[in-house]
N, C-alpha and C positions, 0 to 999 in steps of 0.2 A: 638485843643480841644476848644480852647475859643470860634471860630466861631461857633462850633456845639452848646456851651454850651448858646451861645447868640442867637442861633436861635431856641433854644427849651424854653428858662427863660428869655432871654431879648428884645431888640428890635432893630433888627438888622438894619446896615444904608443901603441905597440903592445902589447896584452896585459896591459891593467888596470897598466901603469905608470903613475905619475903624475907628470908633466913639471914644469917651470920656468913653461910657460903657465898650467895648472892650476893651482900654485900662487900664481901672481900674481892669477889671478881669484877665488880662495879670499880673499886679502890682502883683495881691494878689496870684498868683500862684508862683512868684518867676521869672518871666521873665519880662526883661523892653522892652519896644515897642521904636523901633528908626527908624526913616524913613532912617538912614543910616548903621545901624546897629553899631553903636558905640555910646557911651556916648555924650549927647548934641544934636541929633538928635529930631525932631518933633515926639511927642507920638501920633499923630492922622494922617490920612493920606491913599492915595489911595495903593500906593507900602508902604507896610511895613516888617521891620525885626524885629529882637529882639536878646537880650544878657541877660545872666545868672545874675541874682542880686547877689554878694556874700553874703553869709548866710543868704539867703533868704528860702523861704519855698521851692523851686526846691532844691537847693542845700543840702538842708536838708535832703530831702526824698531821692536823689539818693543817700546821705551818707549810708543810711540806708539799701538803695536795696542793695547797692555795698556789704556790711559786708556779706550777704547771699552768695556770689559768682556768683551771677547771672551776664550775661554776654549778650550784646546785640551783635547778630550776626546779621551783614550786609551785609552776600552773600545773592545773591537769593536762593529760595528755589529750590530743581532739580523739574521738570517736568517729567514726564515719556514720551517716544516717543520718534520717531526719531528726532535728532538736525536738522532740517531746512529741507528741500527738495533737491533733485537733481535739478540742475537749469533747467530749460523747453527751454531756450532759448541759443543759440550758434552763436556766431559772425564768418560767414566764409568771408575770403578775397581772391578775385580773385589774384591769384600769377601773372599775368600779367598785368591787369591794376591796379590793387590796390582796384576795388569797394567793398563794403562792401553789406552783406544781414544778416537777423538774420533769424533763424529757430529751430527747433528740431533737438538735438545733431546726430540725427540718419539720418538727411535729403541729400539726394545726390542731388548736386546742379550743376547747369551749367550757367557759365557767358556765354549770347546770343551772347555779343557784342565780346567778342575774339573768339568764336567759329566760328562767322562770318568771322571776318579776316582770322583766321588760314585756314577756309575750305570754299574759296569763290565759288568753284564749287556746292554747296548746295545752293538755295535761300532759305531763312526763312521768309516766310509770317507772318508779327507782328501783322497784323490783326488775324491771324488762331490762333494764339500763345497768342494773348489777349481772344479770346474767349474759349479756352482752359483753359485759369484761371479760367473763371469766371462759370468753368462748375457746375452743382449742387453737393453740399457737401453729398448728399445721394448717389450720383453715386460714385463706388468704383473704377471704371476704367473707362480711354478714351483714346481712339486712335486716333493719328492724325498722316497723312502721308505726309511728305513734300517733293516737286519733286526737285530733283537738274536734271544736264546735262544727264545722263545716268544711275541715281542710284536713287533710293528711301531709304526715311530714316523715319524709326516708330520710335515717340517719345513713349513710354508709361508713364501714369498719374495715377498715384494712390492717391486717398483722403487720405486712410488709408496706414501706416505702416506696421502696421501688415496682408493687403489684398493681400499677395505674393510676398513682394520685395520692393524695393527702391521707395519715391515718383515719382523721375523721372530718364528716364533710356532711353539712345540713344543706 
């Protein structure tokens, strides 16, 4: 309150300094400025605290207010609406190698390192996979065929989970 009073009626000091005018106003309302927050601290300075002056104007005004039954509720006001939101990211960890990836909770994900080790008969071309990752966001589906010894594996990628399935299927 004294900061606002000084800004409107007094001459505020530069950049957060608490000057003698501010200090005098604090004392006039029953609050003792102190650089330590205790008796004996400096009355002016950059970082200031205060304590209540016994039997001062602040104490007397509060005593009158307390007799009316008024109490200060320090709880936060209730704000309507949902509390927080659902977490938009989930941590996925490969059960074999322990590599981590983050994505939406319904993401279907495959660890390509462990997949290649478990299925050496399928040659996975890394350049082909990288180009699929860089596909246009507006495209809802792209298909890649990976050649194996005697088999083809089709990987279906969807940029939108609601576009008919999980984002990555083999």
